[in-house]
C-alpha positions in Angstrom: 66.3 7.9 4.2 67.0 5.7 1.1 66.2 7.1 -2.3 65.4 4.4 -4.7 66.1 4.9 -8.5 63.0 5.4 -10.3 62.4 2.7 -13.3 60.2 4.1 -16.0 59.1 2.5 -19.2 61.7 2.9 -21.8 64.4 3.8 -19.5 66.7 0.7 -19.3 70.1 0.0 -18.9 73.1 2.4 -17.7 72.3 6.1 -17.6 75.3 6.6 -19.8 73.4 5.2 -22.8 70.3 7.2 -22.1 69.0 9.5 -24.9 67.4 12.9 -24.2 64.0 11.3 -24.4 64.8 8.6 -21.9 66.2 11.6 -19.3 62.9 13.0 -20.0 60.9 10.0 -19.3 63.0 9.3 -16.0 62.2 12.8 -14.5 58.6 12.7 -15.8 58.0 9.2 -13.9 60.1 10.7 -10.9 57.3 13.3 -10.5 58.8 16.3 -12.2 57.1 16.6 -15.4 57.4 20.4 -15.7 60.9 20.1 -15.0 61.7 17.5 -17.3 61.0 19.7 -20.2 63.9 21.8 -19.2 66.2 18.7 -19.9 64.6 18.5 -23.4 65.1 22.1 -23.9 68.9 21.8 -23.0 69.3 18.4 -24.7 70.8 16.7 -21.7 71.2 13.0 -22.4 72.5 10.4 -20.1 76.3 11.2 -20.3 75.5 14.9 -19.8 73.2 14.0 -16.9 75.8 12.2 -15.1 78.5 15.0 -15.7 76.1 17.7 -14.0 77.2 19.5 -11.2 75.0 21.0 -8.3 75.1 24.4 -10.0 74.4 23.3 -13.4 71.0 22.0 -12.2 70.2 24.9 -9.8 71.1 27.6 -12.3 71.6 26.2 -15.8 68.2 24.4 -16.2 66.3 27.7 -15.2 63.9 25.8 -12.9 62.5 26.8 -9.5 65.1 26.2 -6.6 63.1 23.6 -4.7 62.7 21.3 -7.4 66.1 21.7 -8.6 67.3 20.9 -5.3 65.3 17.6 -5.1 66.3 16.7 -8.5 69.9 17.1 -7.9 69.9 15.5 -4.4 67.6 12.6 -4.9 68.3 11.7 -8.5 71.3 13.1 -10.2 73.6 12.5 -7.3 72.3 9.0 -6.6 72.5 8.1 -10.5 76.0 9.5 -10.4 77.0 7.6 -7.3 75.4 4.4 -8.8 77.1 4.6 -12.1 80.5 5.6 -10.9 80.4 2.8 -8.2 79.6 0.2 -11.0 82.5 1.4 -12.9 84.9 0.6 -10.1 84.1 -2.9 -10.2 
């Protein structure tokens, strides 16, 4: 199954340049409005998002396990892979 990156209004460019509000908008548009609040509370911006590891998402954000796994596997990992592959060019 291919996961496509959600493009939400106001979230443009490389994730490394995203503000906390951009990260919140991204996850809200991706269908995780409740969990997006945790990113705002923890002040996770684009740079921080790209540096997150699985355990950070599962335990550090204090969100339920199911949504945390989906957020990490379908979004954080995909954004990291896309960003770091683009840097290799």
